[in-house]
C-alpha positions as CSV (number, residue, x, y, z in Angstrom):
1,X,-70.9,-64.4,-95.6
2,X,-69.1,-61.5,-93.8
3,X,-66.5,-62.5,-91.5
4,X,-67.0,-61.0,-88.0
5,X,-64.0,-59.2,-86.5
6,X,-63.0,-60.2,-83.0
7,X,-64.5,-58.1,-80.3
8,X,-62.1,-55.6,-78.8
9,X,-61.9,-55.3,-75.0
10,X,-64.4,-52.9,-73.4
11,X,-63.4,-49.3,-72.6
12,X,-64.1,-50.1,-69.0
13,X,-61.4,-52.8,-68.9
14,X,-58.9,-50.5,-70.6
15,X,-59.7,-47.7,-68.0
16,X,-59.3,-50.1,-65.2
17,X,-55.9,-51.3,-66.4
18,X,-54.7,-47.7,-66.9
19,X,-55.7,-46.7,-63.3
20,X,-54.2,-49.7,-61.6
21,X,-51.2,-47.5,-60.5
22,X,-53.3,-44.7,-58.9
23,X,-54.3,-46.2,-55.6
24,X,-51.0,-47.6,-54.6
25,X,-49.3,-44.3,-55.3
26,X,-51.9,-42.4,-53.3
27,X,-51.5,-44.8,-50.3
28,X,-47.8,-44.5,-50.5
29,X,-48.0,-40.6,-50.4
30,X,-50.4,-40.7,-47.4
31,X,-48.0,-43.1,-45.6
32,X,-45.0,-40.8,-46.2
33,X,-47.0,-37.8,-44.9
34,X,-48.1,-39.7,-41.8
35,X,-44.6,-40.9,-41.0
36,X,-43.3,-37.3,-41.4
37,X,-45.9,-36.0,-39.0
38,X,-44.9,-38.7,-36.4
39,X,-41.2,-37.9,-36.8
40,X,-41.8,-34.2,-36.4
41,X,-44.0,-34.7,-33.3
42,X,-41.3,-36.9,-31.7
43,X,-38.6,-34.4,-32.5
44,X,-40.7,-31.5,-30.9
45,X,-41.4,-33.5,-27.8
46,X,-37.7,-34.4,-27.4
47,X,-36.7,-30.8,-27.7
48,X,-39.3,-29.6,-25.3
49,X,-38.3,-32.2,-22.8
50,X,-34.6,-31.1,-23.1
51,X,-35.6,-27.5,-22.4
52,X,-37.7,-28.5,-19.4
53,X,-34.8,-30.5,-18.1
54,X,-32.4,-27.6,-18.5
55,X,-34.8,-25.3,-16.6
56,X,-35.3,-27.9,-13.9
57,X,-31.5,-28.2,-13.5
58,X,-31.0,-24.5,-12.8
59,X,-30.8,-23.2,-9.3
60,X,-33.8,-20.8,-8.7
61,X,-31.4,-18.7,-6.6
62,X,-29.1,-18.0,-9.5
63,X,-29.2,-14.4,-10.4
64,X,-30.4,-13.2,-13.8
65,X,-28.3,-10.5,-15.3
66,X,-30.5,-7.8,-16.8
67,X,-28.7,-5.2,-18.9
68,X,-29.8,-1.7,-18.0
69,X,-29.3,1.6,-19.6
70,X,-27.7,3.8,-16.9
71,X,-28.1,6.8,-19.2
72,X,-31.8,6.7,-18.4
73,X,-31.2,7.2,-14.7
74,X,-31.6,10.6,-13.0
75,X,-29.3,11.8,-10.3
76,X,-30.5,11.0,-6.8
77,X,-29.4,12.1,-3.4
78,X,-26.0,10.8,-2.3
79,X,-27.6,9.4,0.9
80,X,-30.8,7.5,1.8
81,X,-33.9,9.5,1.0
82,X,-35.2,8.7,4.4
83,X,-32.6,11.1,5.8
84,X,-33.7,14.0,3.6
85,X,-35.8,15.7,6.3
86,X,-32.7,15.9,8.5
87,X,-30.3,17.0,5.7
88,X,-28.9,20.5,5.9
89,X,-26.7,22.4,3.4
90,X,-23.9,23.9,5.4
91,X,-22.1,25.5,2.4
92,X,-23.7,26.2,-1.0
93,X,-22.1,25.8,-4.4
94,X,-20.6,29.1,-5.4
95,X,-22.5,30.7,-8.2
96,X,-21.4,34.2,-9.2
97,X,-25.0,34.9,-10.4
98,X,-26.6,33.9,-7.1
99,X,-27.8,36.3,-4.5
100,X,-25.5,37.7,-1.8
101,X,-26.6,35.3,0.9
102,X,-26.0,32.2,-1.3
103,X,-22.6,33.5,-2.4
104,X,-21.5,34.1,1.2
105,X,-22.6,30.6,2.1
106,X,-20.4,29.3,-0.6
107,X,-17.2,30.9,0.7
108,X,-14.9,28.7,2.8
109,X,-12.1,30.0,4.9
110,X,-8.8,28.1,4.6
111,X,-5.4,29.3,5.7
112,X,-6.8,32.8,6.3
113,X,-8.1,32.9,2.7
114,X,-11.5,32.6,1.1
115,X,-12.1,29.6,-1.1
116,X,-15.1,29.2,-3.4
117,X,-17.0,26.0,-2.9
118,X,-17.2,23.7,-5.9
119,X,-20.1,21.6,-4.5
120,X,-22.4,21.3,-1.6
121,X,-21.4,20.5,2.0
122,X,-24.2,18.3,3.4
123,X,-24.8,17.5,7.0
124,X,-27.4,15.1,8.5
125,X,-28.1,16.1,12.1
126,X,-24.4,16.4,12.7
127,X,-24.0,12.6,12.7
128,X,-22.1,10.2,10.5
129,X,-24.2,8.8,7.7
130,X,-23.9,6.4,4.9
131,X,-22.9,7.9,1.5
132,X,-24.3,6.2,-1.6
133,X,-23.7,6.4,-5.3
134,X,-26.0,9.1,-6.7
135,X,-26.0,7.3,-10.1
136,X,-24.7,4.0,-11.5
137,X,-21.2,4.2,-13.0
138,X,-17.6,3.2,-12.6
139,X,-15.2,4.4,-9.8
140,X,-12.7,6.6,-11.5
141,X,-10.5,7.5,-8.4
142,X,-10.2,6.9,-4.7
143,X,-8.1,9.4,-2.8
144,X,-7.1,8.8,0.8
145,X,-6.5,12.1,2.5
146,X,-6.3,12.3,6.3
147,X,-6.4,16.1,6.2
148,X,-9.5,16.7,3.9
149,X,-11.0,13.3,4.3
150,X,-11.0,10.6,1.7
151,X,-12.6,11.2,-1.7
152,X,-14.3,9.0,-4.3
153,X,-15.0,10.0,-7.9
154,X,-17.5,8.1,-10.1
155,X,-18.0,8.5,-13.8
156,X,-21.4,7.9,-15.5
157,X,-22.5,6.9,-19.0
158,X,-24.1,10.2,-19.9
159,X,-20.9,12.3,-19.4
160,X,-21.7,13.1,-15.8
161,X,-19.2,12.7,-13.0
162,X,-19.8,12.9,-9.3
163,X,-17.3,13.4,-6.5
164,X,-17.9,12.5,-2.8
165,X,-15.5,14.1,-0.2
166,X,-14.9,14.2,3.5
167,X,-15.3,10.4,3.7
168,X,-14.1,7.5,5.9
169,X,-14.5,3.7,5.6
170,X,-14.2,3.6,1.8
171,X,-16.1,0.5,0.4
172,X,-15.2,0.8,-3.3
173,X,-12.0,0.7,-5.4
174,X,-10.9,2.2,-8.7
175,X,-12.5,0.7,-11.9
176,X,-15.3,-1.0,-9.8
177,X,-18.8,-0.8,-11.3
178,X,-21.4,0.6,-8.8
179,X,-25.1,0.8,-9.0
180,X,-27.3,3.8,-8.0
181,X,-27.9,3.8,-4.2
182,X,-24.9,1.5,-3.5
183,X,-23.0,2.4,-0.3
184,X,-19.5,3.7,-1.0
185,X,-18.4,5.2,2.3
186,X,-19.4,7.1,5.5
187,X,-19.4,10.9,5.9
188,X,-16.9,12.2,8.5
189,X,-15.3,15.4,9.8
190,X,-12.0,16.7,8.6
191,X,-9.2,19.1,9.6
192,X,-9.5,21.2,6.5
193,X,-13.0,22.5,7.5
194,X,-13.3,21.5,11.2
195,X,-16.1,24.1,11.9
196,X,-18.4,22.1,9.7
197,X,-18.3,19.0,11.8
198,X,-19.4,15.8,10.1
199,X,-20.5,16.4,6.5
200,X,-20.3,15.2,2.9
201,X,-18.8,17.3,0.2
202,X,-20.7,16.5,-3.0
203,X,-19.7,17.7,-6.5
204,X,-21.2,17.2,-9.9
205,X,-19.6,17.7,-13.3
206,X,-21.3,17.5,-16.7
207,X,-18.9,16.9,-19.7
208,X,-16.1,18.3,-17.6
209,X,-17.9,21.4,-16.4
210,X,-18.7,21.8,-12.7
211,X,-22.4,22.2,-12.0
212,X,-24.5,23.2,-9.0
213,X,-25.9,19.9,-7.5
214,X,-29.1,21.8,-6.8
215,X,-29.7,21.9,-10.5
216,X,-30.4,18.1,-10.3
217,X,-31.6,17.7,-6.7
218,X,-34.5,19.3,-4.9
219,X,-32.9,20.3,-1.6
220,X,-35.1,22.6,0.7
């Protein structure tokens, strides 16, 4: 008689034993991912709450500093534009290439001598008026001169320089930053050119070269 060999375990049982590790590992991985998601969500909410608290703690009246590029500005009138209709050019900028009438208007008499005007002499109905910065920049110089009137010079980021003369009541000081349209003084009369009455003497330089302010401003 042939002796029968013991029956080996079924393939199913072998497979079952081999896969006993699979489900515990899968459950562990899912748990780790779930815990990570919860931790990330809590961290996000905490950070968001902190940001909201910081915003809530700020005074809404606090000013926000916005950096501007002054070089993009264009030169404006050295007085409020609402006064433009009453503004009159008493003396023109002296341009050797201008017509005879313009050249005569640009000649000033001082000490029995003719002096060429390096800017515009501007009057507003013969009354005192507020003089403002024609462009943002830094105050380069303030000159107090009782004979010619005080003078303020402002430098600008694009190589331009503006000078305001025949002033009183100076509101700025050297090295002070000013913004376009900011009041800097009041136009007044002076002893150097008494016939002109109350006026502003306005000069413009570009890269150190004196320019006619009319090149930049549309006076009538």
